[in-house]
All heavy atoms as a GROMACS GRO file, in nm:
protein
  549
    1MET      N    1  10.367   5.621  11.985
    1MET     CA    2  10.348   5.733  12.071
    1MET      C    3  10.271   5.842  11.997
    1MET      O    4  10.317   5.894  11.897
    1MET     CB    5  10.485   5.785  12.119
    1MET     CG    6  10.474   5.915  12.197
    1MET     SD    7  10.634   5.988  12.209
    1MET     CE    8  10.661   5.983  12.380
    2ALA      N    9  10.160   5.874  12.043
    2ALA     CA   10  10.074   5.974  11.982
    2ALA      C   11  10.089   6.106  12.055
    2ALA      O   12  10.100   6.111  12.176
    2ALA     CB   13   9.928   5.928  11.984
    3THR      N   14  10.097   6.212  11.976
    3THR     CA   15  10.102   6.345  12.037
    3THR      C   16   9.975   6.420  11.999
    3THR      O   17   9.934   6.417  11.881
    3THR     CB   18  10.224   6.424  11.990
    3THR    OG1   19  10.224   6.429  11.848
    3THR    CG2   20  10.355   6.357  12.040
    4ASP      N   21   9.914   6.481  12.092
    4ASP     CA   22   9.793   6.556  12.068
    4ASP      C   23   9.826   6.704  12.067
    4ASP      O   24   9.843   6.764  12.172
    4ASP     CB   25   9.687   6.525  12.175
    4ASP     CG   26   9.640   6.382  12.169
    4ASP    OD1   27   9.633   6.326  12.058
    4ASP    OD2   28   9.615   6.323  12.273
    5PHE      N   29   9.832   6.762  11.946
    5PHE     CA   30   9.853   6.903  11.933
    5PHE      C   31   9.719   6.971  11.912
    5PHE      O   32   9.633   6.919  11.842
    5PHE     CB   33   9.945   6.937  11.811
    5PHE     CG   34  10.084   6.886  11.830
    5PHE    CD1   35  10.128   6.776  11.769
    5PHE    CD2   36  10.171   6.954  11.916
    5PHE    CE1   37  10.257   6.730  11.783
    5PHE    CE2   38  10.301   6.910  11.934
    5PHE     CZ   39  10.344   6.799  11.867
    6PRO      N   40   9.696   7.086  11.972
    6PRO     CA   41   9.570   7.154  11.951
    6PRO      C   42   9.558   7.197  11.806
    6PRO      O   43   9.657   7.228  11.740
    6PRO     CB   44   9.577   7.273  12.045
    6PRO     CG   45   9.720   7.291  12.083
    6PRO     CD   46   9.787   7.158  12.061
    7SER      N   47   9.439   7.198  11.755
    7SER     CA   48   9.414   7.240  11.620
    7SER      C   49   9.435   7.391  11.607
    7SER      O   50   9.372   7.469  11.681
    7SER     CB   51   9.271   7.204  11.577
    7SER     OG   52   9.247   7.250  11.448
    8VAL      N   53   9.526   7.431  11.521
    8VAL     CA   54   9.556   7.572  11.504
    8VAL      C   55   9.513   7.614  11.367
    8VAL      O   56   9.552   7.557  11.268
    8VAL     CB   57   9.708   7.598  11.523
    8VAL    CG1   58   9.740   7.745  11.501
    8VAL    CG2   59   9.754   7.553  11.660
    9PRO      N   60   9.426   7.715  11.358
    9PRO     CA   61   9.385   7.763  11.223
    9PRO      C   62   9.501   7.824  11.150
    9PRO      O   63   9.592   7.878  11.212
    9PRO     CB   64   9.277   7.867  11.254
    9PRO     CG   65   9.301   7.911  11.393
    9PRO     CD   66   9.365   7.793  11.464
   10PRO      N   67   9.502   7.817  11.015
   10PRO     CA   68   9.612   7.877  10.939
   10PRO      C   69   9.621   8.028  10.964
   10PRO      O   70   9.519   8.092  10.980
   10PRO     CB   71   9.576   7.847  10.794
   10PRO     CG   72   9.437   7.799  10.793
   10PRO     CD   73   9.397   7.759  10.932
   11GLN      N   74   9.740   8.078  10.970
   11GLN     CA   75   9.760   8.221  10.999
   11GLN      C   76   9.772   8.305  10.873
   11GLN      O   77   9.757   8.426  10.879
   11GLN     CB   78   9.890   8.237  11.083
   11GLN     CG   79   9.884   8.168  11.215
   11GLN     CD   80   9.775   8.220  11.305
   11GLN    OE1   81   9.763   8.340  11.320
   11GLN    NE2   82   9.700   8.132  11.365
   12ALA      N   83   9.801   8.244  10.762
   12ALA     CA   84   9.820   8.317  10.636
   12ALA      C   85   9.709   8.285  10.541
   12ALA      O   86   9.660   8.171  10.533
   12ALA     CB   87   9.954   8.288  10.578
   13LEU      N   88   9.668   8.383  10.464
   13LEU     CA   89   9.569   8.361  10.358
   13LEU      C   90   9.644   8.329  10.228
   13LEU      O   91   9.754   8.377  10.205
   13LEU     CB   92   9.485   8.489  10.338
   13LEU     CG   93   9.402   8.533  10.459
   13LEU    CD1   94   9.337   8.667  10.428
   13LEU    CD2   95   9.299   8.428  10.492
   14PRO      N   96   9.581   8.249  10.142
   14PRO     CA   97   9.647   8.220  10.015
   14PRO      C   98   9.655   8.349   9.930
   14PRO      O   99   9.568   8.433   9.941
   14PRO     CB  100   9.556   8.117   9.952
   14PRO     CG  101   9.427   8.128  10.020
   14PRO     CD  102   9.453   8.183  10.157
   15PRO      N  103   9.760   8.363   9.848
   15PRO     CA  104   9.773   8.484   9.766
   15PRO      C  105   9.662   8.495   9.662
   15PRO      O  106   9.613   8.397   9.610
   15PRO     CB  107   9.908   8.467   9.700
   15PRO     CG  108   9.938   8.324   9.705
   15PRO     CD  109   9.865   8.266   9.826
   16ARG      N  110   9.621   8.619   9.637
   16ARG     CA  111   9.519   8.645   9.537
   16ARG      C  112   9.583   8.676   9.401
   16ARG      O  113   9.521   8.665   9.299
   16ARG     CB  114   9.429   8.762   9.574
   16ARG     CG  115   9.347   8.734   9.698
   16ARG     CD  116   9.249   8.841   9.731
   16ARG     NE  117   9.306   8.974   9.705
   16ARG     CZ  118   9.235   9.083   9.692
   16ARG    NH1  119   9.104   9.079   9.700
   16ARG    NH2  120   9.294   9.200   9.674
   17GLY      N  121   9.708   8.722   9.403
   17GLY     CA  122   9.776   8.757   9.280
   17GLY      C  123   9.909   8.820   9.312
   17GLY      O  124   9.950   8.830   9.426
   18ILE      N  125   9.977   8.864   9.207
   18ILE     CA  126  10.110   8.930   9.221
   18ILE      C  127  10.087   9.079   9.207
   18ILE      O  128  10.029   9.126   9.110
   18ILE     CB  129  10.208   8.879   9.114
   18ILE    CG1  130  10.234   8.730   9.134
   18ILE    CG2  131  10.338   8.958   9.120
   18ILE    CD1  132  10.315   8.668   9.024
   19ASN      N  133  10.135   9.156   9.305
   19ASN     CA  134  10.124   9.301   9.297
   19ASN      C  135  10.231   9.356   9.200
   19ASN      O  136  10.198   9.433   9.109
   19ASN     CB  137  10.142   9.362   9.436
   19ASN     CG  138  10.124   9.512   9.436
   19ASN    OD1  139  10.214   9.579   9.386
   19ASN    ND2  140  10.018   9.560   9.488
   20HIS      N  141  10.355   9.323   9.222
   20HIS     CA  142  10.460   9.366   9.131
   20HIS      C  143  10.585   9.275   9.150
   20HIS      O  144  10.595   9.204   9.248
   20HIS     CB  145  10.500   9.512   9.151
   20HIS     CG  146  10.574   9.537   9.276
   20HIS    ND1  147  10.512   9.550   9.399
   20HIS    CD2  148  10.707   9.548   9.300
   20HIS    CE1  149  10.605   9.571   9.492
   20HIS    NE2  150  10.725   9.570   9.435
   21MET      N  151  10.672   9.278   9.049
   21MET     CA  152  10.795   9.204   9.062
   21MET      C  153  10.900   9.278   8.978
   21MET      O  154  10.867   9.356   8.888
   21MET     CB  155  10.782   9.060   9.016
   21MET     CG  156  10.750   9.042   8.875
   21MET     SD  157  10.737   8.865   8.840
   21MET     CE  158  10.661   8.870   8.682
   22VAL      N  159  11.026   9.254   9.011
   22VAL     CA  160  11.138   9.318   8.939
   22VAL      C  161  11.220   9.206   8.876
   22VAL      O  162  11.255   9.109   8.944
   22VAL     CB  163  11.225   9.402   9.035
   22VAL    CG1  164  11.345   9.457   8.964
   22VAL    CG2  165  11.142   9.512   9.102
   23LEU      N  166  11.248   9.222   8.747
   23LEU     CA  167  11.332   9.125   8.676
   23LEU      C  168  11.450   9.200   8.615
   23LEU      O  169  11.430   9.302   8.548
   23LEU     CB  170  11.253   9.059   8.564
   23LEU     CG  171  11.128   8.980   8.606
   23LEU    CD1  172  11.052   8.933   8.483
   23LEU    CD2  173  11.167   8.862   8.694
   24ASN      N  174  11.569   9.153   8.637
   24ASN     CA  175  11.689   9.206   8.571
   24ASN      C  176  11.712   9.120   8.449
   24ASN      O  177  11.724   8.995   8.462
   24ASN     CB  178  11.809   9.203   8.664
   24ASN     CG  179  11.791   9.296   8.782
   24ASN    OD1  180  11.756   9.411   8.765
   24ASN    ND2  181  11.809   9.246   8.902
   25VAL      N  182  11.725   9.180   8.332
   25VAL     CA  183  11.741   9.107   8.208
   25VAL      C  184  11.867   9.156   8.133
   25VAL      O  185  11.910   9.267   8.154
   25VAL     CB  186  11.616   9.119   8.116
   25VAL    CG1  187  11.494   9.060   8.184
   25VAL    CG2  188  11.590   9.262   8.076
   26ARG      N  189  11.917   9.070   8.049
   26ARG     CA  190  12.035   9.106   7.968
   26ARG      C  191  11.999   9.191   7.848
   26ARG      O  192  12.075   9.277   7.807
   26ARG     CB  193  12.107   8.980   7.921
   26ARG     CG  194  12.172   8.905   8.031
   26ARG     CD  195  12.239   8.780   7.979
   26ARG     NE  196  12.274   8.692   8.086
   26ARG     CZ  197  12.396   8.653   8.108
   26ARG    NH1  198  12.494   8.685   8.029
   26ARG    NH2  199  12.421   8.575   8.213
   27ASN      N  200  11.882   9.164   7.790
   27ASN     CA  201  11.843   9.236   7.668
   27ASN      C  202  11.703   9.291   7.686
   27ASN      O  203  11.603   9.215   7.682
   27ASN     CB  204  11.850   9.139   7.546
   27ASN     CG  205  11.830   9.210   7.416
   27ASN    OD1  206  11.741   9.294   7.402
   27ASN    ND2  207  11.911   9.175   7.318
   28LEU      N  208  11.692   9.422   7.701
   28LEU     CA  209  11.564   9.485   7.729
   28LEU      C  210  11.467   9.470   7.612
   28LEU      O  211  11.346   9.454   7.632
   28LEU     CB  212  11.586   9.634   7.762
   28LEU     CG  213  11.469   9.709   7.821
   28LEU    CD1  214  11.419   9.644   7.950
   28LEU    CD2  215  11.502   9.854   7.842
   29GLU      N  216  11.517   9.473   7.489
   29GLU     CA  217  11.429   9.462   7.372
   29GLU      C  218  11.371   9.320   7.358
   29GLU      O  219  11.252   9.306   7.326
   29GLU     CB  220  11.501   9.503   7.245
   29GLU     CG  221  11.545   9.649   7.246
   29GLU     CD  222  11.431   9.746   7.279
   29GLU    OE1  223  11.318   9.730   7.231
   29GLU    OE2  224  11.457   9.837   7.360
   30VAL      N  225  11.449   9.219   7.385
   30VAL     CA  226  11.398   9.080   7.380
   30VAL      C  227  11.297   9.061   7.491
   30VAL      O  228  11.191   9.000   7.470
   30VAL     CB  229  11.516   8.978   7.393
   30VAL    CG1  230  11.463   8.838   7.409
   30VAL    CG2  231  11.605   8.987   7.270
   31SER      N  232  11.323   9.114   7.609
   31SER     CA  233  11.231   9.105   7.720
   31SER      C  234  11.100   9.178   7.686
   31SER      O  235  10.989   9.124   7.715
   31SER     CB  236  11.294   9.167   7.845
   31SER     OG  237  11.200   9.166   7.950
   32HIS      N  238  11.109   9.295   7.625
   32HIS     CA  239  10.991   9.371   7.587
   32HIS      C  240  10.903   9.288   7.487
   32HIS      O  241  10.783   9.282   7.504
   32HIS     CB  242  11.032   9.502   7.522
   32HIS     CG  243  10.919   9.581   7.469
   32HIS    ND1  244  10.834   9.656   7.549
   32HIS    CD2  245  10.871   9.595   7.341
   32HIS    CE1  246  10.745   9.713   7.474
   32HIS    NE2  247  10.764   9.679   7.348
   33LYS      N  248  10.970   9.231   7.390
   33LYS     CA  249  10.897   9.150   7.293
   33LYS      C  250  10.823   9.030   7.362
   33LYS      O  251  10.709   9.002   7.331
   33LYS     CB  252  10.993   9.098   7.186
   33LYS     CG  253  10.924   9.027   7.071
   33LYS     CD  254  11.022   8.996   6.961
   33LYS     CE  255  10.948   8.928   6.847
   33LYS     NZ  256  11.035   8.901   6.733
   34PHE      N  257  10.891   8.967   7.455
   34PHE     CA  258  10.833   8.855   7.526
   34PHE      C  259  10.708   8.898   7.603
   34PHE      O  260  10.601   8.840   7.589
   34PHE     CB  261  10.933   8.792   7.624
   34PHE     CG  262  10.874   8.691   7.716
   34PHE    CD1  263  10.847   8.564   7.672
   34PHE    CD2  264  10.842   8.724   7.848
   34PHE    CE1  265  10.791   8.469   7.758
   34PHE    CE2  266  10.787   8.633   7.935
   34PHE     CZ  267  10.759   8.503   7.890
   35TRP      N  268  10.719   9.005   7.684
   35TRP     CA  269  10.608   9.045   7.769
   35TRP      C  270  10.490   9.106   7.688
   35TRP      O  271  10.376   9.090   7.726
   35TRP     CB  272  10.656   9.147   7.873
   35TRP     CG  273  10.737   9.079   7.981
   35TRP    CD1  274  10.874   9.090   7.994
   35TRP    CD2  275  10.692   8.987   8.076
   35TRP    NE1  276  10.914   9.009   8.099
   35TRP    CE2  277  10.803   8.945   8.151
   35TRP    CE3  278  10.570   8.936   8.112
   35TRP    CZ2  279  10.795   8.856   8.258
   35TRP    CZ3  280  10.558   8.846   8.217
   35TRP    CH2  281  10.668   8.808   8.286
   36THR      N  282  10.518   9.168   7.575
   36THR     CA  283  10.408   9.227   7.498
   36THR      C  284  10.351   9.134   7.392
   36THR      O  285  10.230   9.122   7.382
   36THR     CB  286  10.454   9.358   7.430
   36THR    OG1  287  10.567   9.332   7.347
   36THR    CG2  288  10.486   9.463   7.533
   37GLU      N  289  10.434   9.064   7.316
   37GLU     CA  290  10.387   8.982   7.205
   37GLU      C  291  10.347   8.843   7.246
   37GLU      O  292  10.254   8.785   7.193
   37GLU     CB  293  10.490   8.977   7.093
   37GLU     CG  294  10.514   9.112   7.028
   37GLU     CD  295  10.618   9.109   6.918
   37GLU    OE1  296  10.648   8.999   6.868
   37GLU    OE2  297  10.667   9.214   6.882
   38ILE      N  298  10.418   8.786   7.345
   38ILE     CA  299  10.392   8.646   7.381
   38ILE      C  300  10.297   8.639   7.501
   38ILE      O  301  10.195   8.569   7.497
   38ILE     CB  302  10.522   8.573   7.411
   38ILE    CG1  303  10.608   8.566   7.280
   38ILE    CG2  304  10.495   8.431   7.467
   38ILE    CD1  305  10.745   8.515   7.296
   39ILE      N  306  10.322   8.715   7.605
   39ILE     CA  307  10.240   8.714   7.725
   39ILE      C  308  10.118   8.802   7.709
   39ILE      O  309  10.012   8.777   7.767
   39ILE     CB  310  10.322   8.753   7.849
   39ILE    CG1  311  10.439   8.658   7.867
   39ILE    CG2  312  10.237   8.758   7.975
   39ILE    CD1  313  10.400   8.512   7.892
   40GLY      N  314  10.130   8.911   7.629
   40GLY     CA  315  10.016   8.995   7.605
   40GLY      C  316  10.003   9.114   7.701
   40GLY      O  317   9.895   9.177   7.707
   41PHE      N  318  10.108   9.143   7.775
   41PHE     CA  319  10.107   9.259   7.864
   41PHE      C  320  10.121   9.386   7.780
   41PHE      O  321  10.165   9.383   7.669
   41PHE     CB  322  10.218   9.249   7.965
   41PHE     CG  323  10.189   9.156   8.080
   41PHE    CD1  324  10.085   9.066   8.081
   41PHE    CD2  325  10.272   9.157   8.191
   41PHE    CE1  326  10.060   8.980   8.186
   41PHE    CE2  327  10.250   9.074   8.300
   41PHE     CZ  328  10.144   8.983   8.295
   42GLN      N  329  10.087   9.498   7.845
   42GLN     CA  330  10.100   9.629   7.779
   42GLN      C  331  10.209   9.706   7.852
   42GLN      O  332  10.213   9.710   7.976
   42GLN     CB  333   9.967   9.704   7.786
   42GLN     CG  334   9.972   9.838   7.725
   42GLN     CD  335   9.838   9.911   7.734
   42GLN    OE1  336   9.746   9.864   7.800
   42GLN    NE2  337   9.831  10.025   7.668
   43CYS      N  338  10.299   9.770   7.777
   43CYS     CA  339  10.403   9.858   7.839
   43CYS      C  340  10.330   9.986   7.876
   43CYS      O  341  10.276  10.054   7.792
   43CYS     CB  342  10.517   9.883   7.740
   43CYS     SG  343  10.650   9.978   7.810
   44VAL      N  344  10.331  10.015   8.005
   44VAL     CA  345  10.255  10.133   8.056
   44VAL      C  346  10.345  10.249   8.096
   44VAL      O  347  10.294  10.362   8.113
   44VAL     CB  348  10.161  10.094   8.173
   44VAL    CG1  349  10.058   9.997   8.129
   44VAL    CG2  350  10.241  10.035   8.290
   45ALA      N  351  10.473  10.228   8.110
   45ALA     CA  352  10.565  10.336   8.142
   45ALA      C  353  10.711  10.294   8.117
   45ALA      O  354  10.741  10.176   8.106
   45ALA     CB  355  10.549  10.378   8.290
   46GLU      N  356  10.799  10.394   8.108
   46GLU     CA  357  10.941  10.369   8.084
   46GLU      C  358  11.019  10.488   8.139
   46GLU      O  359  10.973  10.602   8.131
   46GLU     CB  360  10.962  10.359   7.935
   46GLU     CG  361  11.103  10.334   7.891
   46GLU     CD  362  11.114  10.314   7.740
   46GLU    OE1  363  11.013  10.325   7.668
   46GLU    OE2  364  11.227  10.292   7.695
   47LEU      N  365  11.133  10.458   8.205
   47LEU     CA  366  11.218  10.565   8.252
   47LEU      C  367  11.288  10.630   8.135
   47LEU      O  368  11.349  10.558   8.053
   47LEU     CB  369  11.322  10.512   8.351
   47LEU     CG  370  11.281  10.482   8.495
   47LEU    CD1  371  11.404  10.443   8.576
   47LEU    CD2  372  11.210  10.599   8.556
   48LYS      N  373  11.276  10.757   8.124
   48LYS     CA  374  11.342  10.830   8.014
   48LYS      C  375  11.478  10.883   8.062
   48LYS      O  376  11.492  10.917   8.180
   48LYS     CB  377  11.253  10.948   7.971
   48LYS     CG  378  11.116  10.906   7.920
   48LYS     CD  379  11.125  10.829   7.794
   48LYS     CE  380  10.984  10.795   7.744
   48LYS     NZ  381  10.983  10.709   7.631
   49PRO      N  382  11.572  10.891   7.970
   49PRO     CA  383  11.704  10.945   8.008
   49PRO      C  384  11.697  11.093   8.047
   49PRO      O  385  11.614  11.167   7.996
   49PRO     CB  386  11.790  10.926   7.882
   49PRO     CG  387  11.700  10.879   7.776
   49PRO     CD  388  11.566  10.852   7.831
   50ILE      N  389  11.779  11.131   8.141
   50ILE     CA  390  11.793  11.272   8.181
   50ILE      C  391  11.937  11.314   8.144
   50ILE      O  392  12.033  11.249   8.189
   50ILE     CB  393  11.769  11.289   8.332
   50ILE    CG1  394  11.624  11.250   8.366
   50ILE    CG2  395  11.800  11.432   8.377
   50ILE    CD1  396  11.593  11.255   8.517
   51PRO      N  397  11.952  11.420   8.065
   51PRO     CA  398  12.087  11.463   8.026
   51PRO      C  399  12.177  11.488   8.150
   51PRO      O  400  12.134  11.549   8.247
   51PRO     CB  401  12.064  11.593   7.951
   51PRO     CG  402  11.921  11.580   7.900
   51PRO     CD  403  11.848  11.505   8.009
   52GLY      N  404  12.297  11.432   8.145
   52GLY     CA  405  12.396  11.450   8.252
   52GLY      C  406  12.371  11.361   8.375
   52GLY      O  407  12.439  11.380   8.473
   53ARG      N  408  12.275  11.272   8.366
   53ARG     CA  409  12.244  11.188   8.481
   53ARG      C  410  12.230  11.041   8.433
   53ARG      O  411  12.158  11.015   8.338
   53ARG     CB  412  12.116  11.233   8.544
   53ARG     CG  413  12.083  11.160   8.670
   53ARG     CD  414  11.969  11.228   8.742
   53ARG     NE  415  11.912  11.138   8.840
   53ARG     CZ  416  11.793  11.154   8.890
   53ARG    NH1  417  11.717  11.254   8.856
   53ARG    NH2  418  11.748  11.069   8.980
   54GLN      N  419  12.297  10.951   8.500
   54GLN     CA  420  12.288  10.810   8.464
   54GLN      C  421  12.166  10.748   8.530
   54GLN      O  422  12.147  10.759   8.652
   54GLN     CB  423  12.414  10.737   8.506
   54GLN     CG  424  12.421  10.594   8.449
   54GLN     CD  425  12.554  10.530   8.485
   54GLN    OE1  426  12.631  10.578   8.565
   54GLN    NE2  427  12.578  10.418   8.420
   55ARG      N  428  12.079  10.688   8.450
   55ARG     CA  429  11.960  10.622   8.504
   55ARG      C  430  11.954  10.479   8.451
   55ARG      O  431  11.996  10.452   8.340
   55ARG     CB  432  11.834  10.694   8.456
   55ARG     CG  433  11.818  10.832   8.515
   55ARG     CD  434  11.690  10.893   8.471
   55ARG     NE  435  11.580  10.843   8.556
   55ARG     CZ  436  11.458  10.887   8.547
   55ARG    NH1  437  11.425  10.979   8.461
   55ARG    NH2  438  11.365  10.838   8.624
   56PRO      N  439  11.898  10.389   8.530
   56PRO     CA  440  11.881  10.253   8.479
   56PRO      C  441  11.774  10.249   8.372
   56PRO      O  442  11.682  10.334   8.370
   56PRO     CB  443  11.837  10.174   8.603
   56PRO     CG  444  11.775  10.276   8.692
   56PRO     CD  445  11.846  10.406   8.667
   57LYS      N  446  11.784  10.155   8.281
   57LYS     CA  447  11.680  10.135   8.181
   57LYS      C  448  11.571  10.051   8.245
   57LYS      O  449  11.596   9.937   8.288
   57LYS     CB  450  11.737  10.068   8.056
   57LYS     CG  451  11.836  10.154   7.983
   57LYS     CD  452  11.891  10.085   7.863
   57LYS     CE  453  11.991  10.172   7.792
   57LYS     NZ  454  12.047  10.106   7.674
   58MET      N  455  11.453  10.106   8.253
   58MET     CA  456  11.341  10.030   8.315
   58MET      C  457  11.213  10.053   8.234
   58MET      O  458  11.188  10.162   8.185
   58MET     CB  459  11.317  10.083   8.458
   58MET     CG  460  11.433  10.056   8.552
   58MET     SD  461  11.407  10.126   8.715
   58MET     CE  462  11.282  10.018   8.780
   59ARG      N  463  11.137   9.946   8.224
   59ARG     CA  464  11.004   9.950   8.162
   59ARG      C  465  10.904   9.887   8.256
   59ARG      O  466  10.940   9.796   8.332
   59ARG     CB  467  11.003   9.879   8.028
   59ARG     CG  468  11.082   9.953   7.924
   59ARG     CD  469  11.068   9.888   7.789
   59ARG     NE  470  11.149   9.964   7.693
   59ARG     CZ  471  11.193   9.914   7.582
   59ARG    NH1  472  11.167   9.790   7.546
   59ARG    NH2  473  11.264   9.987   7.499
   60PHE      N  474  10.783   9.935   8.254
   60PHE     CA  475  10.680   9.886   8.343
   60PHE      C  476  10.564   9.830   8.259
   60PHE      O  477  10.520   9.894   8.164
   60PHE     CB  478  10.630  10.002   8.433
   60PHE     CG  479  10.745  10.065   8.508
   60PHE    CD1  480  10.817  10.170   8.453
   60PHE    CD2  481  10.777  10.018   8.634
   60PHE    CE1  482  10.924  10.228   8.522
   60PHE    CE2  483  10.883  10.076   8.705
   60PHE     CZ  484  10.954  10.180   8.649
   61TYR      N  485  10.518   9.712   8.298
   61TYR     CA  486  10.414   9.645   8.220
   61TYR      C  487  10.294   9.611   8.308
   61TYR      O  488  10.305   9.600   8.429
   61TYR     CB  489  10.470   9.510   8.165
   61TYR     CG  490  10.585   9.532   8.070
   61TYR    CD1  491  10.716   9.539   8.118
   61TYR    CD2  492  10.564   9.546   7.935
   61TYR    CE1  493  10.821   9.559   8.034
   61TYR    CE2  494  10.672   9.567   7.849
   61TYR     CZ  495  10.800   9.575   7.899
   61TYR     OH  496  10.902   9.595   7.814
   62SER      N  497  10.178   9.600   8.245
   62SER     CA  498  10.058   9.563   8.315
   62SER      C  499   9.986   9.457   8.236
   62SER      O  500   9.977   9.463   8.114
   62SER     CB  501   9.966   9.685   8.332
   62SER     OG  502   9.845   9.647   8.390
   63GLY      N  503   9.932   9.360   8.312
   63GLY     CA  504   9.851   9.254   8.250
   63GLY      C  505   9.706   9.288   8.262
   63GLY      O  506   9.621   9.206   8.222
   64LEU      N  507   9.670   9.401   8.321
   64LEU     CA  508   9.528   9.440   8.340
   64LEU      C  509   9.477   9.511   8.216
   64LEU      O  510   9.552   9.583   8.148
   64LEU     CB  511   9.513   9.529   8.461
   64LEU     CG  512   9.560   9.472   8.596
   64LEU    CD1  513   9.543   9.575   8.702
   64LEU    CD2  514   9.483   9.344   8.626
   65ASP      N  515   9.346   9.498   8.192
   65ASP     CA  516   9.286   9.576   8.084
   65ASP      C  517   9.241   9.710   8.140
   65ASP      O  518   9.267   9.745   8.257
   65ASP     CB  519   9.171   9.499   8.019
   65ASP     CG  520   9.061   9.464   8.119
   65ASP    OD1  521   9.054   9.525   8.227
   65ASP    OD2  522   8.978   9.379   8.085
   66THR      N  523   9.175   9.791   8.058
   66THR     CA  524   9.133   9.922   8.101
   66THR      C  525   9.031   9.923   8.214
   66THR      O  526   9.013  10.021   8.284
   66THR     CB  527   9.074  10.003   7.982
   66THR    OG1  528   8.966   9.927   7.926
   66THR    CG2  529   9.180  10.029   7.878
   67LYS      N  530   8.965   9.807   8.235
   67LYS     CA  531   8.869   9.793   8.345
   67LYS      C  532   8.935   9.744   8.473
   67LYS      O  533   8.871   9.728   8.575
   67LYS     CB  534   8.758   9.696   8.304
   67LYS     CG  535   8.676   9.736   8.185
   67LYS     CD  536   8.581   9.631   8.144
   67LYS     CE  537   8.518   9.670   8.014
   67LYS     NZ  538   8.449   9.560   7.951
   68GLY      N  539   9.065   9.716   8.469
   68GLY     CA  540   9.136   9.672   8.587
   68GLY      C  541   9.120   9.524   8.618
   68GLY      O  542   9.142   9.479   8.728
   69THR      N  543   9.082   9.448   8.516
   69THR     CA  544   9.064   9.303   8.537
   69THR      C  545   9.161   9.225   8.455
   69THR      O  546   9.225   9.269   8.365
   69THR     CB  547   8.921   9.258   8.501
   69THR    OG1  548   8.893   9.292   8.366
   69THR    CG2  549   8.821   9.326   8.591
   0.00000   0.00000   0.00000
């Protein structure tokens, strides 16, 4: 039994890249070493502590160079 379905063009485009992602890690220093020394990313920002306020420890990395490539 053959079924004839109309040809439907794909609705989604393939991804061009990753915009951002969030990773929860047990050891921030080991994670930092991995992303900077092994993968080659650059740490571009970090949340600094605010006295009297609890903040999560977060670092932000980029795999782009100064030209954005």
